[in-house]
C-alpha positions in Angstrom: 13.4 20.1 4.9 13.0 16.6 3.5 14.3 15.6 0.1 11.2 13.3 -0.3 8.0 14.5 -1.9 5.9 11.5 -1.0 5.9 9.4 2.1 7.0 6.3 0.2 9.9 8.0 -1.6 12.2 7.2 1.3 12.3 3.5 0.5 13.4 2.6 -3.0 11.5 -0.8 -2.9 8.3 0.9 -1.8 8.7 3.7 -4.3 9.2 1.3 -7.2 6.3 -1.0 -6.0 3.8 1.9 -5.8 4.9 3.5 -9.0 4.6 0.2 -10.9 1.3 -0.4 -9.3 0.0 2.9 -10.3 0.6 1.9 -14.0 -1.0 -1.5 -13.6 -4.3 -2.7 -14.8 -7.4 -2.2 -12.7 -7.5 -6.0 -12.1 -3.9 -6.0 -10.8 -4.6 -3.0 -8.6 -7.6 -4.8 -7.1 -5.5 -7.9 -6.3 -2.8 -5.7 -4.9 -5.3 -3.9 -2.7 -6.6 -7.2 -1.4 -3.0 -8.3 -0.6 -2.1 -5.0 1.2 -5.3 -5.1 3.2 -4.0 -8.1 5.0 -1.8 -5.7 6.9 -4.9 -4.7 8.9 -4.4 -7.7 11.1 -1.0 -6.4 12.2 -1.9 -2.8 12.8 -3.1 -1.5 16.1 -6.6 -0.1 16.6 -5.6 3.6 17.1 -3.7 3.4 13.8 -6.8 2.1 12.1 -8.8 5.0 13.5 -6.3 7.5 12.1 -6.5 5.6 8.8 -10.3 6.1 8.6 -10.0 9.8 9.4 -7.5 10.2 6.5 -9.7 8.3 4.1 -12.8 10.3 5.1 -10.9 13.6 4.4 -9.5 12.7 1.0 -11.9 10.2 -0.5 -13.2 11.2 -3.9 -11.5 14.6 -3.9 -7.8 13.7 -3.5 -5.3 14.1 -6.3 -3.3 10.9 -5.8 -3.7 8.1 -8.2 -5.3 5.9 -5.6 -7.8 8.4 -4.2 -10.5 7.6 -6.7 -10.8 3.9 -5.6 -11.9 3.6 -2.0 -10.5 0.1 -1.6 -7.1 1.0 -3.1 -7.0 4.2 -1.0 -7.7 2.2 2.2 -5.0 -0.3 1.2 -2.3 2.4 0.4 -3.2 4.4 3.6 -2.9 1.2 5.6 0.5 0.6 4.1 1.5 4.2 4.8 0.8 3.8 8.6 2.6 0.5 8.9 6.1 0.3 10.3 8.8 0.9 7.8 10.1 -2.7 8.0 6.6 -4.0 7.2 6.3 -1.5 4.4 9.5 -2.8 2.9 8.4 -6.4 3.2 5.1 -5.6 1.5 6.8 -3.6 -1.2 9.1 -6.5 -2.1 6.2 -8.9 -2.2 4.2 -6.5 -4.4 7.2 -6.2 -6.8 7.5 -10.0 -6.9 3.8 -10.3 -7.7 4.0 -7.6 -10.4 7.0 -9.3 -12.0 5.2 -12.7 -12.0 1.9 -11.0 -13.1 0.1 -12.8 -10.3 -0.9 -12.2 -6.7 -2.0 -15.8 -6.4 -0.2 -17.8 -3.7 1.6 -14.7 -2.4 2.4 -15.1 1.2 0.5 -12.6 3.4 2.8 -12.8 6.4 4.4 -9.4 6.9 6.6 -10.4 9.9 10.3 -9.7 9.8 11.4 -13.3 9.7 
C-alpha cells in the first residue's frame, strides 16, 4: 500500500505547488490554470481522451478543491497525466510564479533541458 494519499504527494515540489495554489486567490488560480494548460501541447491524444473522461466523471460533484472550477480541474488533471519529470518542471515554475506573485513572462516550455 502506498504512503501517499494523493497522486501529487509523491513529489515534494508538486505537493507544495498544489497546496499553495489551493490557498491562492481566484485570479492567481486562473492564471495558474492557463499556465498549466500549456501542457496540452506536449501530451498525446490518448492521454487527452482519458483526461476528458475523468473530467466528465468528477465535474461539479467532486470533493477536491479544484473540482468546482472546470478550467482548473482540466488543468490539474492534465498535470496529473503528464510525465513525472514534466510535473516537476511545472511545479517548480508554479512555485516561482507564486513566490513572485506573477505568472507574467513565465516560460511555458516544459521540456527537460
